[in-house]
Each structure stands twice: as structure tokens, then as C-alpha cells.
VOPAGU-2260 file (C-alpha; in pm, 1 decimal, decimal comma):
REM VOPAGU-2260
SITE   aa  ch    i         X         Y         Z
SITE  UNK   A    0    1399,3   -2967,9   -1123,9
SITE  UNK   A    1    1453,6   -2700,1    -856,7
SITE  UNK   A    2    1320,4   -2827,0    -524,2
SITE  UNK   A    3    1039,0   -2570,7    -499,7
SITE  UNK   A    4     882,6   -2673,7    -832,1
SITE  UNK   A    5     603,6   -2935,1    -838,6
SITE  UNK   A    6     736,9   -3247,0   -1009,7
SITE  UNK   A    7     615,1   -3320,4   -1362,2
SITE  UNK   A    8     711,7   -3688,5   -1366,4
SITE  UNK   A    9     421,7   -3933,1   -1379,2
SITE  UNK   A   10     372,0   -4139,7   -1060,5
SITE  UNK   A   11     463,7   -4508,1   -1082,7
SITE  UNK   A   12     202,2   -4749,6    -946,7
SITE  UNK   A   13     422,1   -5061,7    -962,0
SITE  UNK   A   14     542,1   -5239,8    -648,9
SITE  UNK   A   15     906,7   -5177,8    -560,8
SITE  UNK   A   16    1132,6   -5462,6    -677,3
SITE  UNK   A   17    1407,3   -5403,1    -421,0
SITE  UNK   A   18    1477,2   -5646,5    -139,4
SITE  UNK   A   19    1473,5   -5559,5     229,0
SITE  UNK   A   20    1753,9   -5665,6     463,9
SITE  UNK   A   21    1553,9   -5976,9     553,8
SITE  UNK   A   22    1559,0   -6092,3     190,8
SITE  UNK   A   23    1190,9   -6031,6     115,9
SITE  UNK   A   24    1054,1   -5790,6    -149,5
SITE  UNK   A   25     978,1   -5433,8     -45,3
SITE  UNK   A   26     600,3   -5389,9       4,7
SITE  UNK   A   27     602,4   -5020,3     -95,8
SITE  UNK   A   28     587,1   -4840,2    -428,9
SITE  UNK   A   29     853,8   -4788,3    -689,7
SITE  UNK   A   30    1019,4   -4455,4    -622,6
SITE  UNK   A   31     940,7   -4444,1    -250,5
SITE  UNK   A   32    1189,9   -4504,1      29,2
SITE  UNK   A   33    1196,0   -4865,8     138,0
SITE  UNK   A   34    1063,5   -4915,9     494,1
SITE  UNK   A   35    1241,5   -5065,0     790,8
SITE  UNK   A   36    1264,6   -5443,6     793,3
SITE  UNK   A   37    1010,1   -5457,7    1074,6
SITE  UNK   A   38     744,0   -5360,4     816,8
SITE  UNK   A   39     819,5   -5661,2     593,7
SITE  UNK   A   40     491,6   -5842,0     548,7
SITE  UNK   A   41     657,6   -6180,5     581,1
SITE  UNK   A   42     843,4   -6094,1     900,4
SITE  UNK   A   43     626,9   -5828,3    1068,8
SITE  UNK   A   44     465,0   -5872,4    1408,2
SITE  UNK   A   45      89,5   -5910,5    1443,0
SITE  UNK   A   46      57,9   -5549,7    1564,0
SITE  UNK   A   47     189,2   -5427,8    1227,6
SITE  UNK   A   48      13,4   -5690,2    1015,1
SITE  UNK   A   49    -325,8   -5594,6    1158,2
SITE  UNK   A   50    -281,8   -5223,4    1107,7
SITE  UNK   A   51    -570,8   -5069,7     905,5
SITE  UNK   A   52    -473,5   -4928,7     565,5
SITE  UNK   A   53    -748,1   -4667,5     538,2
SITE  UNK   A   54    -933,9   -4435,6     776,2
SITE  UNK   A   55   -1238,1   -4664,6     785,8
SITE  UNK   A   56   -1027,6   -4967,1     880,8
SITE  UNK   A   57   -1194,9   -5192,3     624,4
SITE  UNK   A   58    -866,2   -5336,7     493,3
SITE  UNK   A   59    -567,0   -5440,6     700,0
SITE  UNK   A   60    -200,9   -5478,1     607,3
SITE  UNK   A   61    -199,2   -5859,1     597,8
SITE  UNK   A   62    -508,5   -5869,9     371,4
SITE  UNK   A   63    -410,1   -5639,2      83,6
SITE  UNK   A   64    -271,5   -5759,1    -250,0
SITE  UNK   A   65      65,9   -5584,3    -267,9
SITE  UNK   A   66     112,6   -5656,2    -639,1
SITE  UNK   A   67    -193,5   -5448,4    -738,1
SITE  UNK   A   68    -221,9   -5218,7    -437,2
SITE  UNK   A   69     117,6   -5157,7    -269,3
SITE  UNK   A   70     132,1   -4977,3      62,1
SITE  UNK   A   71     281,5   -4639,4     151,8
SITE  UNK   A   72     469,1   -4588,4     478,0
SITE  UNK   A   73     425,8   -4244,4     627,9
SITE  UNK   A   74     696,1   -4068,2     829,1
SITE  UNK   A   75     475,5   -4078,7    1137,5
SITE  UNK   A   76     470,9   -4462,7    1130,2
SITE  UNK   A   77     122,7   -4519,8     991,3
SITE  UNK   A   78      64,4   -4737,7     684,8
SITE  UNK   A   79    -183,9   -4665,1     404,4
SITE  UNK   A   80    -271,6   -4842,4      83,5
SITE  UNK   A   81    -189,2   -4674,7    -246,4
SITE  UNK   A   82    -555,7   -4654,0    -349,9
SITE  UNK   A   83    -673,8   -4493,1     -25,8
SITE  UNK   A   84    -387,8   -4240,4     -25,7
SITE  UNK   A   85    -444,1   -4151,6    -392,2
SITE  UNK   A   86    -805,2   -4073,1    -310,2
SITE  UNK   A   87    -714,9   -3884,9       8,7
SITE  UNK   A   88    -449,0   -3674,3    -166,0
SITE  UNK   A   89    -675,3   -3601,4    -466,0
SITE  UNK   A   90    -407,2   -3719,4    -705,2
SITE  UNK   A   91    -653,7   -3696,4    -993,5
SITE  UNK   A   92    -644,9   -3316,9    -961,0
SITE  UNK   A   93    -273,5   -3312,3   -1038,5
SITE  UNK   A   94    -268,5   -3549,7   -1339,1
SITE  UNK   A   95    -482,9   -3647,4   -1632,7
SITE  UNK   A   96    -600,2   -4004,9   -1571,8
SITE  UNK   A   97    -685,5   -4248,8   -1853,1
SITE  UNK   A   98    -969,6   -4500,8   -1871,0
SITE  UNK   A   99    -740,2   -4768,2   -1729,7
SITE  UNK   A  100    -652,1   -4552,0   -1426,4
SITE  UNK   A  101    -308,5   -4479,9   -1575,7
SITE  UNK   A  102    -157,4   -4133,7   -1545,4
SITE  UNK   A  103    -128,5   -3956,2   -1882,0
SITE  UNK   A  104      18,7   -3611,4   -1815,0
SITE  UNK   A  105      44,7   -3347,3   -1541,2
SITE  UNK   A  106    -224,4   -3083,3   -1499,7
SITE  UNK   A  107    -177,5   -2723,3   -1392,1
SITE  UNK   A  108    -120,1   -2654,6   -1024,1
SITE  UNK   A  109    -374,0   -2835,1    -808,5
SITE  UNK   A  110    -531,1   -2591,4    -564,3
SITE  UNK   A  111    -577,3   -2782,2    -240,7
SITE  UNK   A  112    -498,8   -2754,8     127,9
SITE  UNK   A  113    -187,9   -2904,8     286,7
SITE  UNK   A  114    -275,0   -3264,4     375,1
SITE  UNK   A  115    -190,4   -3440,9     701,3
SITE  UNK   A  116    -183,5   -3804,9     810,1
SITE  UNK   A  117    -544,3   -3935,4     825,9
SITE  UNK   A  118    -472,2   -4100,3    1161,0
SITE  UNK   A  119    -253,8   -3860,2    1360,4
SITE  UNK   A  120    -263,0   -3533,5    1157,7
SITE  UNK   A  121     115,8   -3527,5    1113,4
SITE  UNK   A  122     220,2   -3329,5     802,7
SITE  UNK   A  123     270,4   -3523,3     477,8
SITE  UNK   A  124     565,7   -3367,3     298,1
SITE  UNK   A  125     809,1   -3644,0     206,6
SITE  UNK   A  126     609,0   -3882,3     -12,8
SITE  UNK   A  127     754,6   -3869,3    -364,7
SITE  UNK   A  128     436,4   -3996,4    -529,1
SITE  UNK   A  129     245,4   -3686,6    -415,8
SITE  UNK   A  130     521,6   -3434,5    -480,0
SITE  UNK   A  131     312,2   -3235,6    -725,8
SITE  UNK   A  132      17,1   -3209,4    -488,3
SITE  UNK   A  133     233,4   -3122,2    -186,4
SITE  UNK   A  134     445,3   -2860,8    -366,4
SITE  UNK   A  135     134,1   -2703,1    -516,4
SITE  UNK   A  136     -23,0   -2675,6    -170,1
SITE  UNK   A  137     299,7   -2530,3     -27,3
SITE  UNK   A  138     307,2   -2267,6    -302,2
SITE  UNK   A  139     -54,9   -2183,9    -223,1
SITE  UNK   A  140      19,6   -2148,2     148,6
SITE  UNK   A  141     317,0   -1926,3      65,9
SITE  UNK   A  142      91,3   -1711,5    -152,7
SITE  UNK   A  143    -142,2   -1656,7     143,5
SITE  UNK   A  144     147,4   -1549,7     363,9
SITE  UNK   A  145     265,3   -1321,9      82,0
SITE  UNK   A  146     -79,5   -1160,9      74,4
SITE  UNK   A  147     -98,0   -1121,7     452,3
SITE  UNK   A  148     248,0    -964,7     479,3
SITE  UNK   A  149     200,2    -728,8     188,3
SITE  UNK   A  150    -146,0    -631,7     306,7
SITE  UNK   A  151      20,2    -477,0     611,9
SITE  UNK   A  152     289,1    -321,5     392,2
SITE  UNK   A  153      19,8    -181,0     162,3
SITE  UNK   A  154    -142,8      -4,4     457,8
SITE  UNK   A  155     192,5     145,1     552,7
SITE  UNK   A  156     258,7     267,6     197,2
SITE  UNK   A  157     -84,5     430,9     175,6
SITE  UNK   A  158     -15,1     616,2     499,9
SITE  UNK   A  159     327,1     725,7     374,9
SITE  UNK   A  160     179,4     851,3      47,0
SITE  UNK   A  161     -72,1    1059,9     244,3
SITE  UNK   A  162     213,3    1205,3     448,3
SITE  UNK   A  163     409,2    1286,8     132,0
SITE  UNK   A  164     102,7    1462,7     -14,9
SITE  UNK   A  165      91,7    1685,6     292,7
SITE  UNK   A  166     466,9    1746,7     280,7
SITE  UNK   A  167     466,8    1842,9     -88,3
SITE  UNK   A  168     175,6    2082,0     -38,9
SITE  UNK   A  169     349,7    2249,5     255,4
SITE  UNK   A  170     670,2    2297,7      56,2
SITE  UNK   A  171     474,2    2443,6    -235,2
SITE  UNK   A  172     290,0    2679,1       3,0
SITE  UNK   A  173     623,1    2800,4     144,3
SITE  UNK   A  174     752,2    2865,2    -206,6
SITE  UNK   A  175     437,3    3060,3    -298,7
SITE  UNK   A  176     473,2    3280,2      11,3
SITE  UNK   A  177     838,2    3339,4     -77,6
SITE  UNK   A  178     746,0    3439,7    -433,4
SITE  UNK   A  179     500,9    3704,4    -312,1
SITE  UNK   A  180     728,3    3850,6     -45,2
SITE  UNK   A  181    1014,7    4097,5     -55,5
SITE  UNK   A  182    1361,1    3946,6     -45,7
SITE  UNK   A  183    1700,2    4078,6    -158,7
SITE  UNK   A  184    1802,0    3733,7    -274,1
SITE  UNK   A  185    1475,7    3599,1    -411,5
SITE  UNK   A  186    1638,0    3410,0    -698,6
SITE  UNK   A  187    1868,1    3206,1    -472,7
SITE  UNK   A  188    1587,1    3140,6    -223,0
SITE  UNK   A  189    1352,1    3022,8    -494,6
SITE  UNK   A  190    1620,1    2799,3    -637,8
SITE  UNK   A  191    1682,7    2643,6    -295,8
SITE  UNK   A  192    1309,9    2584,1    -247,1
SITE  UNK   A  193    1287,3    2417,8    -586,2
SITE  UNK   A  194    1580,0    2184,1    -510,9
SITE  UNK   A  195    1426,0    2098,1    -174,0
SITE  UNK   A  196    1090,7    2026,9    -339,2
SITE  UNK   A  197    1253,1    1812,6    -607,9
SITE  UNK   A  198    1435,2    1605,7    -345,5
SITE  UNK   A  199    1110,4    1541,2    -158,4
SITE  UNK   A  200     935,1    1445,7    -481,6
SITE  UNK   A  201    1206,3    1193,8    -566,4
SITE  UNK   A  202    1189,0    1038,6    -218,7
SITE  UNK   A  203     810,5    1002,9    -243,4
SITE  UNK   A  204     842,1     838,4    -585,5
SITE  UNK   A  205    1106,8     592,4    -461,9
SITE  UNK   A  206     887,8     504,5    -163,5
SITE  UNK   A  207     614,2     363,7    -390,1
SITE  UNK   A  208     863,2     216,1    -638,7
SITE  UNK   A  209    1010,7       5,7    -357,3
SITE  UNK   A  210     665,3    -133,4    -273,2
SITE  UNK   A  211     599,1    -213,2    -639,4
SITE  UNK   A  212     927,2    -405,3    -658,9
SITE  UNK   A  213     827,7    -617,0    -357,7
SITE  UNK   A  214     481,8    -712,3    -489,8
SITE  UNK   A  215     580,5    -761,6    -856,0
SITE  UNK   A  216     480,3   -1083,1   -1031,6
SITE  UNK   A  217     839,3   -1212,4   -1030,0
SITE  UNK   A  218     854,0   -1181,9    -648,8
SITE  UNK   A  219     533,0   -1375,1    -582,1
SITE  UNK   A  220     564,0   -1745,0    -490,0
SITE  UNK   A  221     436,1   -1874,6    -824,0
SITE  UNK   A  222     632,6   -1608,2   -1009,7
SITE  UNK   A  223     951,9   -1722,1    -836,8
SITE  UNK   A  224     878,6   -2081,0    -933,8
SITE  UNK   A  225     847,6   -1971,1   -1295,9
SITE  UNK   A  226    1170,4   -1771,3   -1266,7
SITE  UNK   A  227    1356,8   -2072,9   -1128,1
SITE  UNK   A  228    1230,1   -2333,5   -1371,1
SITE  UNK   A  229    1262,3   -2154,2   -1705,0
SITE  UNK   A  230    1642,6   -2116,7   -1694,6
SITE  UNK   A  231    1662,1   -2480,2   -1579,6
SITE  UNK   A  232    1457,3   -2591,5   -1880,9
SITE  UNK   A  233    1682,1   -2387,8   -2110,5
SITE  UNK   A  234    1987,6   -2563,6   -1967,1
SITE  UNK   A  235    1832,5   -2903,8   -2030,4
SITE  UNK   A  236    1759,4   -2803,0   -2388,4
SITE  UNK   A  237    2118,7   -2698,4   -2444,3
SITE  UNK   A  238    2256,4   -3017,6   -2284,5
SITE  UNK   A  239    2038,7   -3273,0   -2463,2
SITE  UNK   A  240    2301,0   -3350,6   -2728,7
SITE  UNK   A  241    2612,8   -3345,7   -2512,5
SITE  UNK   A  242    2854,8   -3634,8   -2572,8
SITE  UNK   A  243    2829,8   -3957,1   -2369,0
SITE  UNK   A  244    3142,6   -3879,6   -2167,4
SITE  UNK   A  245    2985,8   -3563,4   -2022,3
SITE  UNK   A  246    2848,4   -3763,4   -1728,1
SITE  UNK   A  247    2638,5   -3466,8   -1629,8
SITE  UNK   A  248    2338,6   -3532,5   -1412,6
SITE  UNK   A  249    2130,3   -3283,3   -1608,5
SITE  UNK   A  250    2211,9   -3464,7   -1931,4
SITE  UNK   A  251    2121,4   -3798,7   -1779,6
SITE  UNK   A  252    1796,2   -3652,6   -1655,1
SITE  UNK   A  253    1716,7   -3515,5   -1999,9
SITE  UNK   A  254    1785,7   -3856,7   -2155,8
SITE  UNK   A  255    1570,9   -4033,5   -1897,4
SITE  UNK   A  256    1283,9   -3818,5   -2020,2
SITE  UNK   A  257    1338,1   -3937,4   -2375,2
SITE  UNK   A  258    1488,6   -3606,4   -2482,1
SITE  UNK   A  259    1189,3   -3409,8   -2353,2
SITE  UNK   A  260    1253,2   -3081,8   -2177,8
SITE  UNK   A  261    1058,9   -2992,2   -1866,2
SITE  UNK   A  262     769,8   -2767,0   -1960,7
SITE  UNK   A  263     638,4   -2530,5   -1700,9
SITE  UNK   A  264     327,0   -2332,4   -1780,2
SITE  UNK   A  265     232,4   -2080,2   -1517,1
SITE  UNK   A  266    -140,8   -2042,2   -1469,8
SITE  UNK   A  267    -164,4   -1664,1   -1443,5
SITE  UNK   A  268    -485,9   -1687,3   -1240,5
SITE  UNK   A  269    -273,2   -1775,3    -935,9
SITE  UNK   A  270     -74,5   -1451,6    -962,6
SITE  UNK   A  271    -213,5   -1180,9    -733,7
SITE  UNK   A  272    -229,9    -859,9    -942,0
SITE  UNK   A  273    -416,5    -655,0    -681,3
SITE  UNK   A  274    -117,7    -537,4    -477,5
SITE  UNK   A  275      74,8    -424,8    -782,6
SITE  UNK   A  276    -226,7    -248,2    -935,6
SITE  UNK   A  277    -312,2     -71,6    -610,1
SITE  UNK   A  278      55,4      19,6    -580,6
SITE  UNK   A  279      37,3     176,7    -925,6
SITE  UNK   A  280    -258,6     383,7    -805,3
SITE  UNK   A  281     -43,7     510,5    -517,6
SITE  UNK   A  282     230,9     592,5    -768,0
SITE  UNK   A  283     -20,2     806,2    -958,3
SITE  UNK   A  284    -126,0     972,2    -632,2
SITE  UNK   A  285     235,5    1071,8    -576,2
SITE  UNK   A  286     279,0    1185,6    -937,4
SITE  UNK   A  287     -30,6    1405,5    -917,2
SITE  UNK   A  288      76,7    1554,0    -582,6
SITE  UNK   A  289     421,8    1626,3    -726,4
SITE  UNK   A  290     296,7    1788,6   -1047,9
SITE  UNK   A  291      -5,1    1977,9    -915,3
SITE  UNK   A  292     198,9    2135,7    -636,1
SITE  UNK   A  293     497,4    2194,8    -863,2
SITE  UNK   A  294     260,5    2388,8   -1088,6
SITE  UNK   A  295     234,8    2654,4    -815,5
SITE  UNK   A  296     610,7    2701,7    -771,5
SITE  UNK   A  297     761,0    3023,3    -905,3
SITE  UNK   A  298     430,5    3165,8   -1029,2
SITE  UNK   A  299     495,2    3492,5   -1210,9
SITE  UNK   A  300     866,0    3416,1   -1250,7
SITE  UNK   A  301    1076,5    3318,7   -1550,0
SITE  UNK   A  302    1223,6    3048,3   -1328,5
SITE  UNK   A  303     895,3    2858,0   -1345,8
SITE  UNK   A  304     921,7    2819,1   -1724,1
SITE  UNK   A  305    1279,6    2694,3   -1693,8
SITE  UNK   A  306    1196,2    2450,4   -1411,4
SITE  UNK   A  307     902,1    2311,6   -1600,8
SITE  UNK   A  308    1110,0    2264,3   -1914,3
SITE  UNK   A  309    1404,9    2101,8   -1732,4
SITE  UNK   A  310    1217,6    1883,8   -1483,8
SITE  UNK   A  311     839,8    1916,8   -1495,2
SITE  UNK   A  312     792,8    1794,2   -1851,9
SITE  UNK   A  313     985,8    1473,3   -1777,5
SITE  UNK   A  314     773,1    1406,0   -1470,3
SITE  UNK   A  315     452,8    1474,0   -1662,7
SITE  UNK   A  316     549,8    1241,0   -1946,0
SITE  UNK   A  317     634,6     966,9   -1697,4
SITE  UNK   A  318     303,6    1017,9   -1513,6
SITE  UNK   A  319     108,4     998,5   -1839,6
SITE  UNK   A  320     275,2     670,1   -1926,6
SITE  UNK   A  321     204,9     531,5   -1578,8
SITE  UNK   A  322    -165,0     613,0   -1608,0
SITE  UNK   A  323    -189,3     448,5   -1951,9
SITE  UNK   A  324     -14,9     135,6   -1822,8
SITE  UNK   A  325    -253,2     120,5   -1526,9
SITE  UNK   A  326    -555,5     150,4   -1756,8
SITE  UNK   A  327    -433,7    -155,0   -1949,4
SITE  UNK   A  328    -352,7    -377,1   -1650,8
SITE  UNK   A  329    -656,9    -275,9   -1443,0
SITE  UNK   A  330    -892,6    -346,8   -1731,8
SITE  UNK   A  331    -727,9    -684,5   -1789,5
SITE  UNK   A  332    -759,3    -770,4   -1418,2
SITE  UNK   A  333   -1119,4    -640,2   -1408,8
SITE  UNK   A  334   -1039,8    -408,2   -1117,1
SITE  UNK   A  335   -1301,0    -143,0   -1181,3
SITE  UNK   A  336   -1218,8     108,1    -908,2
SITE  UNK   A  337    -851,9     115,9   -1003,9
SITE  UNK   A  338    -948,8     145,8   -1371,4
SITE  UNK   A  339   -1165,1     449,8   -1292,8
SITE  UNK   A  340    -882,9     608,1   -1093,3
SITE  UNK   A  341    -643,2     551,3   -1382,2
SITE  UNK   A  342    -876,0     737,5   -1621,9
SITE  UNK   A  343    -917,6    1019,6   -1367,4
SITE  UNK   A  344    -543,2    1067,9   -1326,9
SITE  UNK   A  345    -486,3    1048,9   -1701,3
SITE  UNK   A  346    -745,4    1322,6   -1755,5
SITE  UNK   A  347    -577,3    1536,2   -1488,9
SITE  UNK   A  348    -235,7    1494,0   -1648,6
SITE  UNK   A  349    -374,9    1581,9   -1992,9
SITE  UNK   A  350    -533,3    1898,2   -1849,7
SITE  UNK   A  351    -204,0    1988,0   -1681,1
SITE  UNK   A  352      -9,5    1927,0   -2000,8
SITE  UNK   A  353    -240,3    2147,9   -2206,9
SITE  UNK   A  354    -212,8    2424,7   -1949,9
SITE  UNK   A  355     165,6    2410,1   -1904,6
SITE  UNK   A  356     278,0    2363,0   -2263,0
SITE  UNK   A  357     430,2    2677,8   -2403,7
SITE  UNK   A  358     209,7    2854,6   -2659,1
SITE  UNK   A  359     464,4    2794,4   -2934,0
SITE  UNK   A  360     452,1    2418,7   -2874,9
SITE  UNK   A  361      79,9    2378,4   -2814,0
SITE  UNK   A  362    -117,8    2170,7   -3065,5
SITE  UNK   A  363    -365,3    2349,7   -3293,4
SITE  UNK   A  364    -688,3    2455,0   -3127,1
SITE  UNK   A  365    -884,4    2183,7   -3311,7
SITE  UNK   A  366    -652,9    1908,3   -3185,3
SITE  UNK   A  367    -664,3    2047,5   -2832,6
SITE  UNK   A  368   -1045,9    2053,8   -2837,0
SITE  UNK   A  369   -1053,8    1698,5   -2969,5
SITE  UNK   A  370    -817,6    1585,3   -2695,1
SITE  UNK   A  371   -1039,6    1741,4   -2429,8
SITE  UNK   A  372   -1346,2    1574,7   -2579,7
SITE  UNK   A  373   -1180,8    1233,1   -2568,9
SITE  UNK   A  374   -1088,1    1273,3   -2203,5
SITE  UNK   A  375   -1434,4    1406,3   -2116,0
SITE  UNK   A  376   -1585,7    1102,5   -2289,4
SITE  UNK   A  377   -1370,6     870,6   -2078,6
SITE  UNK   A  378   -1476,4    1055,3   -1763,5
SITE  UNK   A  379   -1842,9    1016,4   -1862,6
SITE  UNK   A  380   -1776,2     644,1   -1900,9
SITE  UNK   A  381   -1625,7     648,6   -1551,7
SITE  UNK   A  382   -1947,3     798,1   -1413,5
SITE  UNK   A  383   -2141,5     523,1   -1585,4
SITE  UNK   A  384   -1911,8     258,8   -1431,3
SITE  UNK   A  385   -1961,0     417,5   -1089,6
SITE  UNK   A  386   -2338,2     391,1   -1130,3
SITE  UNK   A  387   -2297,4      22,1   -1213,5
SITE  UNK   A  388   -2047,3     -40,6    -934,4
SITE  UNK   A  389   -2162,1     132,0    -610,2
SITE  UNK   A  390   -1837,9      56,0    -414,1
SITE  UNK   A  391   -1666,3     307,5    -645,4
SITE  UNK   A  392   -1904,7     590,7    -551,6
SITE  UNK   A  393   -1630,2     767,3    -353,5
SITE  UNK   A  394   -1457,9     844,5    -687,0
SITE  UNK   A  395   -1749,0    1051,1    -824,2
SITE  UNK   A  396   -1612,6    1374,6    -677,4
SITE  UNK   A  397   -1271,3    1310,7    -835,8
SITE  UNK   A  398   -1434,3    1257,4   -1175,2
SITE  UNK   A  399   -1621,7    1586,5   -1145,6
SITE  UNK   A  400   -1304,0    1774,9   -1046,4
SITE  UNK   A  401   -1119,0    1625,7   -1343,2
SITE  UNK   A  402   -1401,1    1738,4   -1572,0
SITE  UNK   A  403   -1368,5    2092,6   -1436,9
SITE  UNK   A  404    -992,7    2092,6   -1499,5
SITE  UNK   A  405   -1046,5    1983,4   -1858,4
SITE  UNK   A  406   -1337,5    2212,6   -1924,9
SITE  UNK   A  407   -1204,3    2529,2   -1764,5
SITE  UNK   A  408    -836,9    2493,0   -1849,3
SITE  UNK   A  409    -751,1    2634,0   -1505,3
SITE  UNK   A  410    -446,5    2527,6   -1312,4
SITE  UNK   A  411    -495,6    2297,5   -1011,7
SITE  UNK   A  412    -563,3    2493,2    -695,5
SITE  UNK   A  413    -406,1    2418,4    -359,5
SITE  UNK   A  414    -733,0    2247,0    -260,1
SITE  UNK   A  415    -719,8    2017,0    -563,1
SITE  UNK   A  416    -359,1    1929,2    -486,5
SITE  UNK   A  417    -426,9    1864,3    -118,4
SITE  UNK   A  418    -496,5    1493,1    -165,4
SITE  UNK   A  419    -791,1    1253,1    -144,9
SITE  UNK   A  420   -1105,5    1308,9      57,5
SITE  UNK   A  421   -1162,1    1149,6     399,0
SITE  UNK   A  422   -1395,3     896,2     238,9
SITE  UNK   A  423   -1128,2     796,0     -10,0
SITE  UNK   A  424    -866,4     776,5     265,1
SITE  UNK   A  425   -1097,4     540,6     456,5
SITE  UNK   A  426   -1127,2     315,8     150,2
SITE  UNK   A  427    -749,1     313,2     103,1
SITE  UNK   A  428    -700,1     230,3     469,9
SITE  UNK   A  429    -948,0     -57,8     453,7
SITE  UNK   A  430    -770,6    -217,3     157,6
SITE  UNK   A  431    -464,0    -312,7     357,0
SITE  UNK   A  432    -662,5    -467,9     643,3
SITE  UNK   A  433    -822,7    -729,9     417,9
SITE  UNK   A  434    -536,0    -977,3     450,9
SITE  UNK   A  435    -444,5    -938,1     817,6
SITE  UNK   A  436    -397,8   -1310,4     886,4
SITE  UNK   A  437    -384,1   -1645,3     708,9
SITE  UNK   A  438    -688,1   -1814,4     866,5
SITE  UNK   A  439   -1031,3   -1870,1     710,3
SITE  UNK   A  440    -920,4   -1849,1     348,5
SITE  UNK   A  441   -1138,4   -1955,3      57,1
SITE  UNK   A  442   -1099,5   -1980,5    -318,9
SITE  UNK   A  443   -1307,1   -1761,2    -545,4
SITE  UNK   A  444   -1446,8   -1913,0    -871,2
SITE  UNK   A  445   -1130,7   -1796,6   -1052,2
SITE  UNK   A  446    -910,6   -1993,0    -811,7
SITE  UNK   A  447    -769,2   -1697,9    -614,7
SITE  UNK   A  448    -721,1   -1726,5    -236,8
SITE  UNK   A  449    -955,8   -1470,7     -80,3
SITE  UNK   A  450   -1091,7   -1369,4     257,1
SITE  UNK   A  451   -1462,3   -1283,8     299,4
SITE  UNK   A  452   -1368,7    -935,1     428,4
SITE  UNK   A  453   -1236,8    -850,6      83,4
SITE  UNK   A  454   -1594,7    -838,8     -45,9
SITE  UNK   A  455   -1812,5    -531,5      12,1
SITE  UNK   A  456   -2116,2    -741,1     106,8
SITE  UNK   A  457   -2179,8   -1096,9     226,3
SITE  UNK   A  458   -2174,9   -1360,4     -46,8
SITE  UNK   A  459   -2358,2   -1694,1     -41,6
SITE  UNK   A  460   -2139,2   -1977,6      81,9
SITE  UNK   A  461   -2182,0   -2157,0    -250,5
SITE  UNK   A  462   -1986,4   -1871,7    -409,5
SITE  UNK   A  463   -1665,8   -1997,0    -243,7
SITE  UNK   A  464   -1466,0   -2316,2    -282,8
SITE  UNK   A  465   -1412,2   -2431,9      76,9
SITE  UNK   A  466   -1102,4   -2616,0     187,6
């Protein structure tokens, strides 16, 4: 298995049958590193023999029955019994345990904190028996760092999107002034303005696309584990029947498992969808800024029809698809505010499409009316969701503006294209500050690492799973 993946082999509870340098049997477990000869129970000094094997000190090294309860030697020098360490490490969370205390099969990732030595608090990272617990905790810690780092990046992206909204509006305003003025070379000037606007639009789109690539499922700690282990499992499957003279370690490993291939099932509840979904919202912000301002370029000119046909229609189709994808993923993740925003943007894009489509290509009036009714119905549902979910109240104005666009059939004004309100900007800004460090984390009932600041109001302590 790749080293980052929690081991799926069942722990062995049998005493090691190897001999130490002194000639006596190893007192540790099968699969663990044999200790130094000074820890041999037959040869050890009284200081070692009288070492306690659990935090309460009820059992000492010389008293324990090594055949039924071998000892584990920690890197820091302390000694613990197998039973006390199994309890301390919560090994039962990582494996299904039978009635006879035997391990039956691995469970999904155990969600626990990184354990330390009960005596000196030194980190416990090199005990093979607890590999699954330790690697699961490491993946969880890495997820928290992922969230903290990308929380700061999310704030930066939101600020950049706001700046791009302002830039696109300014460029559209300059083009509108040019279109209404007197110029001997208006065509060339308009063409230059369009190319400049298109370049800015592409840069703004790439800005958000880069963020989405960073926070994608495959780049998250658990997503990377899945990406590493699946090709490895496929290789084992293909090597199971290789001839005896292959002498390949992967083949030998596959045979040692009785021909079974490692099965890795990612629990999707540990994947953090919030960053990607909020990134998709920012992508829609950019798409709307691009299209609503582009709508004002070349007004009253034949160039506008050509530009829209060559470039605008492609951007509108892409934006429509993005909004539909966001509706699906936000509803699945139960992120209500982002779901409402997705419906709002989709309604805006539909209104823009109906307004910009050439008369010859427009759908029949009945189909157009039906399309408007469907979008208006979705916007009414958004208002109902806002009433049920007060933190989304800042979106009410956007819903009403989208209704006006659909109902009136008017093109977006410069005010509509200017960007979100101050209240909405404040909400966007607060989102990125939720994960500003990795201290005081809790687990919500679904198993996600969370910080209390991510909730709009205080929750009872019983709501969280404390470390």
C-alpha cells in the first residue's frame, strides 16, 4: 500500500516468536519491532521490570502475562501493555471486533485526534499495530490544514473577483462612451475595445478556474489517498496470476492476502465540498459580470450582433451549464445559500439568452412564456427558502432583480452589472475567515471538521463531537 494510506491488514495479537540477542523470546507483539535486549523480561534491571504498563500504574512489567497480553515498546522508551494501548488508541473504531475480541475487518476511516504517549506526550507514529488509526488521524489533521490554507485563498479569490467586476464594468463604460462619440475610425476603435474586454474576461475566468483546481476533490487529502490507492489496487489485480518466477513484491503481497485485492472505499462525508461549491459561485459571478457588461458593448452597431454570435453565445452556453451543475452539487451538499445563488444566476442567464437571441432563432412565443414561468417558479421557491433560512436574507434583492429581468425582458443595466451589494460582499468576506487557524476544531454530526465560527449562531456543546 502507498505509505499515506491507512493499512487494511488486521492487527495480530500474538506474542512475537523471535529471539532477542540474549536468547530469550521477544516480549512484544508479532509485527512490531523487537526491543533492545535491555528490555528482555528475563534479563532486565529492576527499574525496567517495575515500570507501570498503563497510566494508572495498576500493572507492572514483571507482573503481566506476556502470552495473553504482550507489551508494546514506544519510541520514547515507555512500555505499555497491548490491552491498555488498544483502549487508549480506540482500536475498536478502526476495526470490526468479534465476540471473542478478534478483529474481523477494517472499518471506514476512524475520526480521532493524533494520540501521544500517555506518560510523556511524545507523538505515537511508528507503531504498526495502530497504523490505521494513526494514518486516519494524520489525514484528518491534513484536512484541517487544507481548510485553513484554502480559507485564506478563498478570501483572496473573492477580493479578486470583486476587482474584476469593477474592471469589466469600467471597460464596458469606455466602450459605450466610444460608441456614442464621433470618431473617424470608430470601427477599429470598437474592435480594439472588444479585444481588450475579451482578454480581461478570459483572465477573470482563469483566476477562478485556478482556485477550483486547487480545492477540487482529487486535491484534498482524502481525495489524494483515493487517487493513490486505486491504481495500486488495479496493479495488484493484474499481477495476481503472474508466474512463480516473477518474484515481484506486489505479487507476493497479493498472494499473502489469499488473492484478495486491497479495497479502498472513500467515505465521501470526509470530503470538503464547501470550497469548491463557493468557488463555483464565484465563477458564476465572473460569468454574469462578463455577459451583462458585454451586453452593453457596441449598442446600436452591427458589430454587436457579430460579437455576440462569435463569442457571446459560447460564453452564455458555458455559464448556463455552470449554473445547472452548481444547482446539482449544492442541493446534494445541502448548501442552501449557494443553491439559491445558482438558481438566481440561471434565471439571469435565461433572461439574457431570451433577450439576445436573434428573432429568427427565438423559440415560439408559447415556449418562451413557459420558460419564463419555470424560472419565475424557481425564483419563488428561492424566496421561500430564504424565509426558512434567515442567513440567506441578503439574497432577496438578487431574487427580485432576477424576477424583473425575466418579467420585463429588459437588458441588464450598468447598475445590475455592477456587482453584489455591500451586504453580500460582507458575507463573501466572512466566508474565508472561518478557517483562519487549526486550533479548536470540532466534528459536526456528519463527521466534518468544523470551527464554531462557521455557524451563524451559537450551538449547544452537545451538538459537537469534542476531541
